[in-house]
C-alpha positions as semicolon CSV with decimal commas, in nm:
position;residue;x (nm);y (nm);z (nm)
1;M;-2,884;-1,035;-0,074
2;A;-2,871;-1,402;0,063
3;D;-2,561;-1,475;-0,139
4;G;-2,327;-1,288;0,097
5;M;-2,104;-1,532;0,267
6;L;-2,193;-1,316;0,606
7;H;-2,560;-1,272;0,533
8;G;-2,740;-1,226;0,850
9;V;-2,431;-1,091;1,049
10;R;-2,515;-0,772;1,213
11;V;-2,216;-0,510;1,212
12;L;-2,263;-0,175;1,419
13;E;-2,006;0,076;1,294
14;L;-1,893;0,386;1,472
15;L;-1,758;0,531;1,189
16;G;-1,383;0,668;1,184
17;I;-1,134;0,712;0,936
18;G;-0,903;0,509;0,706
19;P;-0,874;0,127;0,837
20;E;-1,206;0,124;1,029
21;P;-1,415;0,212;0,743
22;F;-1,211;-0,022;0,506
23;A;-1,286;-0,283;0,750
24;G;-1,668;-0,197;0,752
25;M;-1,682;-0,178;0,378
26;L;-1,491;-0,535;0,347
27;L;-1,747;-0,683;0,585
28;A;-2,031;-0,534;0,374
29;D;-1,897;-0,659;0,079
30;L;-1,869;-1,007;0,240
31;G;-2,245;-0,972;0,286
32;A;-2,270;-0,853;0,653
33;D;-2,567;-0,614;0,768
34;V;-2,357;-0,341;0,843
35;L;-2,500;0,014;0,991
36;A;-2,234;0,299;1,007
37;L;-2,310;0,573;1,277
38;R;-2,120;0,900;1,203
39;R;-2,141;1,224;1,425
40;P;-2,357;1,494;1,285
41;G;-2,165;1,709;1,051
42;Q;-1,866;1,447;1,023
43;V;-1,686;1,488;0,704
44;P;-1,689;1,153;0,504
45;G;-1,338;1,003;0,511
46;G;-1,340;1,003;0,147
47;G;-1,212;0,753;-0,098
48;G;-1,519;0,566;-0,135
49;L;-1,482;0,371;0,206
50;E;-1,810;0,437;0,313
51;R;-2,012;0,245;0,031
52;G;-2,195;-0,057;0,048
53;R;-2,401;0,039;0,389
54;P;-2,616;0,305;0,517
55;V;-2,437;0,581;0,695
56;V;-2,675;0,765;0,939
57;A;-2,588;1,070;1,164
58;V;-2,646;1,026;1,550
59;D;-2,563;1,266;1,818
60;L;-2,417;1,023;2,111
61;K;-2,422;1,301;2,359
62;D;-2,804;1,330;2,337
63;P;-2,903;1,067;2,606
64;E;-3,225;0,948;2,409
65;V;-3,019;0,886;2,094
66;L;-2,766;0,704;2,315
67;A;-3,045;0,485;2,457
68;A;-3,149;0,429;2,086
69;V;-2,788;0,322;1,985
70;R;-2,751;0,077;2,278
71;G;-3,091;-0,097;2,160
72;L;-2,890;-0,157;1,828
73;V;-2,602;-0,276;2,041
74;A;-2,830;-0,538;2,183
75;S;-2,886;-0,710;1,846
76;A;-2,544;-0,663;1,677
77;D;-2,282;-0,950;1,623
78;V;-2,003;-0,696;1,586
79;L;-1,930;-0,344;1,683
80;L;-1,636;-0,181;1,516
81;E;-1,485;0,163;1,673
82;G;-1,184;0,364;1,540
83;Y;-1,167;0,628;1,822
84;R;-0,877;0,714;2,032
85;P;-0,841;0,498;2,353
86;G;-1,095;0,615;2,618
87;V;-1,365;0,801;2,367
88;A;-1,577;0,507;2,342
89;E;-1,604;0,467;2,721
90;R;-1,667;0,823;2,788
91;L;-1,954;0,813;2,538
92;G;-2,120;0,533;2,719
93;L;-2,019;0,264;2,447
94;G;-1,715;0,104;2,566
95;P;-1,673;-0,279;2,570
96;Q;-1,778;-0,305;2,951
97;D;-2,092;-0,085;2,874
98;C;-2,169;-0,304;2,533
99;H;-2,089;-0,640;2,682
100;A;-2,325;-0,567;2,980
101;I;-2,597;-0,535;2,707
102;N;-2,493;-0,795;2,503
103;P;-2,218;-1,054;2,603
104;R;-2,207;-1,222;2,273
105;L;-2,083;-0,913;2,102
106;V;-1,754;-0,909;1,925
107;Y;-1,613;-0,571;1,983
108;G;-1,343;-0,455;1,745
109;R;-1,138;-0,163;1,839
110;M;-0,919;0,001;1,578
111;T;-0,626;0,251;1,659
112;G;-0,283;0,320;1,551
113;W;-0,080;0,236;1,832
114;G;-0,289;0,016;2,028
115;Q;-0,521;0,068;2,357
116;A;-0,191;0,046;2,588
117;G;0,177;0,144;2,562
118;P;0,361;0,485;2,593
119;L;0,220;0,614;2,254
120;A;-0,143;0,484;2,270
121;P;-0,280;0,830;2,367
122;R;-0,082;1,005;2,076
123;A;-0,180;1,149;1,722
124;G;-0,022;0,941;1,425
125;H;-0,087;0,849;1,069
126;D;0,006;0,548;0,860
127;I;0,349;0,677;0,783
128;N;0,425;0,735;1,177
129;Y;0,287;0,358;1,242
130;I;0,480;0,198;0,996
131;A;0,774;0,399;1,066
132;V;0,824;0,233;1,418
133;T;0,775;-0,140;1,289
134;G;1,077;-0,154;1,067
135;A;0,843;-0,190;0,740
136;L;0,921;0,166;0,616
137;H;1,299;0,130;0,655
138;A;1,252;-0,177;0,437
139;A;1,103;0,047;0,144
140;A;1,411;0,203;0,028
141;R;1,673;0,219;-0,234
142;A;2,043;0,209;-0,178
143;G;2,127;0,548;-0,050
144;Q;1,786;0,687;-0,085
145;R;1,530;0,766;0,181
146;P;1,246;0,526;0,266
147;T;0,924;0,604;0,020
148;P;0,584;0,536;0,201
149;P;0,376;0,322;-0,026
150;A;0,082;0,555;0,006
151;N;-0,122;0,449;0,300
152;L;-0,167;0,091;0,182
153;L;0,069;-0,106;0,430
154;G;-0,040;0,037;0,752
155;D;-0,376;0,180;0,724
156;F;-0,530;-0,117;0,505
157;G;-0,289;-0,397;0,561
158;G;-0,177;-0,391;0,902
159;G;-0,496;-0,207;0,999
160;G;-0,812;-0,293;0,843
161;M;-0,756;-0,631;0,706
162;Y;-0,603;-0,732;1,039
163;L;-0,928;-0,606;1,196
164;V;-1,151;-0,797;0,982
165;T;-0,929;-1,117;1,017
166;A;-0,948;-1,114;1,424
167;V;-1,335;-1,027;1,367
168;L;-1,383;-1,329;1,171
169;A;-1,203;-1,549;1,388
170;A;-1,376;-1,415;1,715
171;L;-1,708;-1,503;1,534
172;L;-1,616;-1,863;1,492
173;E;-1,503;-1,891;1,861
174;R;-1,827;-1,730;1,973
175;A;-1,964;-2,016;1,764
176;R;-1,812;-2,251;2,000
177;T;-1,797;-2,054;2,330
178;G;-2,125;-1,827;2,330
179;T;-1,951;-1,532;2,414
180;G;-1,788;-1,229;2,254
181;R;-1,435;-1,077;2,267
182;V;-1,269;-0,739;2,273
183;L;-1,025;-0,702;1,987
184;D;-0,755;-0,464;2,040
185;I;-0,623;-0,391;1,706
186;A;-0,346;-0,173;1,634
187;I;-0,207;-0,064;1,286
188;T;0,166;-0,096;1,452
189;D;0,088;-0,453;1,554
190;G;-0,066;-0,561;1,234
191;T;0,229;-0,399;1,011
192;T;0,497;-0,586;1,243
193;Y;0,335;-0,926;1,200
194;L;0,319;-0,836;0,809
195;A;0,670;-0,809;0,807
196;S;0,748;-1,161;0,990
197;M;0,964;-1,310;0,668
198;L;1,169;-0,987;0,680
199;Y;1,246;-1,058;1,042
200;G;1,294;-1,406;0,994
201;M;1,532;-1,336;0,729
202;H;1,721;-1,068;0,933
203;R;1,746;-1,307;1,222
204;D;1,880;-1,564;1,005
205;G;2,139;-1,342;0,831
206;Q;1,960;-1,327;0,523
207;W;1,837;-0,950;0,533
208;R;2,072;-0,656;0,585
209;D;1,953;-0,323;0,759
210;E;2,149;-0,155;0,466
211;A;1,875;-0,016;0,225
212;G;1,876;-0,166;-0,134
213;T;2,130;-0,437;-0,056
214;N;1,880;-0,713;-0,057
215;L;1,671;-0,980;-0,275
216;L;1,332;-0,805;-0,241
217;D;1,432;-0,419;-0,165
218;T;1,577;-0,356;-0,534
219;G;1,917;-0,488;-0,434
220;A;1,871;-0,764;-0,682
221;P;1,870;-0,629;-1,039
222;Y;1,629;-0,905;-1,148
223;Y;1,369;-0,749;-0,892
224;D;1,339;-0,385;-0,983
225;V;1,154;-0,107;-1,211
226;Y;1,322;0,019;-1,500
227;E;1,251;0,305;-1,736
228;C;1,169;0,237;-2,074
229;A;1,201;0,414;-2,419
230;D;0,882;0,616;-2,341
231;G;0,948;0,721;-2,005
232;R;0,705;0,472;-1,870
233;H;0,827;0,175;-1,648
234;V;0,815;-0,202;-1,620
235;A;0,841;-0,412;-1,300
236;I;1,076;-0,712;-1,292
237;G;1,042;-1,002;-1,061
238;A;1,250;-1,289;-1,222
239;L;1,382;-1,404;-0,910
240;E;1,392;-1,818;-0,974
241;P;1,657;-1,931;-1,218
242;Q;1,397;-2,052;-1,500
243;F;1,205;-1,716;-1,482
244;F;1,543;-1,528;-1,511
245;A;1,640;-1,747;-1,819
246;A;1,314;-1,633;-1,975
247;L;1,385;-1,292;-1,897
248;A;1,727;-1,309;-2,001
249;A;1,601;-1,434;-2,359
250;L;1,328;-1,152;-2,382
251;L;1,569;-0,880;-2,347
252;G;1,846;-1,048;-2,538
253;L;2,096;-1,044;-2,263
254;D;2,451;-1,166;-2,312
255;A;2,526;-1,487;-2,137
256;A;2,845;-1,356;-1,970
257;V;2,668;-1,064;-1,804
258;C;2,417;-1,326;-1,639
259;A;2,668;-1,564;-1,530
260;D;2,673;-1,632;-1,143
261;R;2,352;-1,365;-1,119
262;D;2,304;-1,476;-0,738
263;D;2,653;-1,319;-0,691
264;P;2,607;-0,946;-0,540
265;A;2,954;-0,845;-0,684
266;R;2,803;-0,877;-1,020
267;W;2,481;-0,717;-0,979
268;P;2,600;-0,352;-1,088
269;A;2,693;-0,518;-1,426
270;L;2,385;-0,700;-1,447
271;R;2,144;-0,400;-1,371
272;A;2,358;-0,169;-1,625
273;A;2,274;-0,455;-1,891
274;I;1,914;-0,498;-1,794
275;A;1,850;-0,099;-1,779
276;A;2,012;-0,023;-2,125
277;A;1,778;-0,340;-2,261
278;V;1,464;-0,209;-2,153
279;L;1,543;0,150;-2,244
280;T;1,530;0,002;-2,611
281;R;1,136;-0,004;-2,639
282;T;0,831;0,150;-2,488
283;R;0,636;0,008;-2,188
284;D;0,379;-0,123;-2,371
285;E;0,585;-0,291;-2,636
286;W;0,780;-0,472;-2,366
287;A;0,446;-0,601;-2,185
288;A;0,305;-0,746;-2,544
289;L;0,631;-0,926;-2,578
290;A;0,655;-1,055;-2,221
291;A;0,267;-1,163;-2,201
292;G;0,316;-1,482;-2,365
293;T;0,630;-1,577;-2,140
294;D;0,740;-1,650;-1,785
295;A;0,984;-1,361;-1,789
296;C;0,807;-1,190;-1,481
297;L;0,812;-0,857;-1,652
298;A;0,476;-0,635;-1,579
299;P;0,393;-0,285;-1,705
300;V;0,357;-0,035;-1,428
301;L;0,025;0,115;-1,473
302;D;-0,144;0,422;-1,309
303;L;-0,488;0,449;-1,146
304;S;-0,651;0,569;-1,476
305;E;-0,496;0,246;-1,672
306;A;-0,501;-0,037;-1,422
307;P;-0,904;-0,075;-1,453
308;R;-0,857;-0,145;-1,821
309;H;-0,593;-0,406;-1,803
310;G;-0,716;-0,747;-1,929
311;Q;-0,654;-0,905;-1,631
312;A;-0,879;-0,668;-1,449
313;V;-1,127;-0,668;-1,691
314;A;-1,144;-1,065;-1,725
315;R;-1,168;-1,068;-1,345
316;D;-1,411;-0,812;-1,324
317;L;-1,250;-0,618;-1,083
318;F;-1,418;-0,277;-1,117
319;I;-1,743;-0,117;-1,097
320;D;-1,782;0,265;-1,201
321;G;-1,398;0,319;-1,126
322;M;-1,401;0,134;-0,794
323;P;-1,253;-0,190;-0,697
324;R;-1,497;-0,459;-0,571
325;L;-1,474;-0,796;-0,408
326;P;-1,556;-1,068;-0,664
327;I;-1,622;-1,331;-0,414
328;A;-1,953;-1,161;-0,246
329;R;-2,202;-0,892;-0,285
330;A;-2,350;-0,697;0,006
331;A;-2,706;-0,627;0,057
332;A;-2,861;-0,296;-0,056
333;S;-2,830;-0,013;0,201
334;G;-3,194;0,061;0,206
335;D;-3,269;-0,320;0,299
336;I;-3,009;-0,290;0,579
337;A;-3,142;0,028;0,725
338;R;-3,483;-0,164;0,749
339;T;-3,332;-0,454;0,890
340;W;-3,184;-0,261;1,181
341;G;-3,527;-0,053;1,243
342;V;-3,345;0,291;1,231
343;D;-3,564;0,528;1,414
344;A;-3,580;0,831;1,175
345;A;-3,708;1,049;1,407
346;L;-3,376;1,034;1,629
347;F;-3,137;0,993;1,341
348;E;-3,045;1,233;1,077
349;G;-3,118;0,973;0,805
350;A;-2,909;0,732;0,628
351;S;-2,701;0,831;0,295
């Protein structure tokens, strides 16, 4: 559809797993004409990340098929690949190969460790990548081991989103220079950049390496998760004084226990008072009471509940149980396949 902001931008995707298909999905949702190529028999990565564009099976070891794919490279604006370093080169689709065909191509490479460095050829997953950045260490309570935030932080925050941001910037650069660029995007690089504020606070003596002792890592009692009367939880983030005052009023906290709330020596007593107050009502009772206030108290919803929350409904965030990007819509998969001129005689077919 012509209303997509990237309508007419052609993205050829050598389908990988995790952050790379997430980037392809996001570009498609922004309106780009994305065509994803997968290996014959390649199992879909799961999680719905391959939606929004046709996925075509190709055997890149077949010379005739490879020649056809190179023809697609010639008309592409962007190529995405999520292979280990050196794999695309061995297939004859590395950056030099593709830029010889199309010097305007923006070539986006998505890996965990990057194209260079001692770990570049090694296997890994989100939990490994965020471990070496310092970000996983920050996700821990006092006296407890770090808890991975699923694979949201590395794969999608430091990986897929970082890749899309770089692609969009490279397209703007190409509009000025007329030439493409190779983007070496690594989850470790992106996650480290996401941690910029923590590193800045650490440098300035405002963040300690001791887990659960800082303002934003559950060290502060007014930035934490608490259990309710029904065993469910609420999240409290009343950082600023005026929001903390609203929280104290909502919970009925005694003024004495709230005094000098920024003094870490007083945090244990304040934490106990907040915990005792929250335990007097159910999660949904607290959510209803907090809804009209600035107490910064929100219910912790599971994946079944979140799509039904009033804010999600008002923002139209889900379609058939899957999150959508409300700012743009992608073209229909069949239209994209026809736009690219996929040769059904060579390729297994689109899904």
